[in-house]
N, C-alpha and C positions, 0 to 999 in steps of 0.2 A: 410443408412449406418450412424451409428453412429450420429445419428441426424440432417444427411445431408440428401438434397434432392439425393433421390436414380438417378434419371435421370439424374441431371446434373454430376453425377459420370463419365461417359465417358470422358465427358467436359474437365474434367481437367486433368493438368500437375501433375507430379511426384512433383515437387516444388508447387503447389498451393495444391496439398491434402498434403504435409507435412508441409505446413505452417499452413493452417487448423484444422490437428490435432495437431502442437504446440499449437495451439489456445485453441481446446478443453480442453486439458491437461493442462494448465494454467486454464482456469475456473474451471473446475473440481477442483484444488488443491484450487485454492482460495474458491471456496463454500467449501470444506471439511473444510478447517483451518477457515472459519465464525462459522460453526457448532461447534466443537470443542472449540473454543474461549468461543462462548453461553454456553454450556455447563458446560465447566470449569468454568465460571463466574456464572453460576447458584448454583453450587454446592459450591462457596467457599462463597455466598454470604449467602446462607442457613447455615453456618457455623459462620457467623460472629457474633457477643457480638452485636454490634449497625450496622445497616444499613446506608451507605455513603447517601448525600442527590443525590439524583437525577441530580440535575443539576451539578456536578461533575463526572458524570458516562456520560454525555451526549457531545456531540461534538459541540464544535462553528461554527456557519456560518464565523466567518471570525476569524481571528487570532490577538490576541492582537498588539497592535502599539509595534513596538522596538522602544528604545531608541536609539540615536546617537550612545550611549557608544558600545549598543549590534550590532549595524551596523560595527562601526571597528571592533569590537574584528573579527566579520565576516569575514571581509575583509582581517584582516590581516590575519587568517587561511588560506584564499584563497591563499593570496599570498604565502604564505610558502609552498602550496602545490605545487603552481608554482614557485618555486622557485627564488619570486620577495619580494626584499623588500618593506613594505607598504610603501607608500608614496613619489616611483618612478614613474615617468613619462613616 
């Protein structure tokens, strides 16, 4: 049954089946989007006059450290969303 063990089907409730199906749907969408992203970038890189350095296309293991100014700006944004003044205790 759509990649599930057929023996366990009758042990499931409607809720657990719904959760499993929702998970399968999300995984299928994620896989499709990853393949579409890859195809788009392959086509775009073929048209590029100059290829970007591979290092710029790869993700980093750790994000770069944030300065205290960046952290303060993030906290101010968070405070605005939560209707509080920055610096109020």
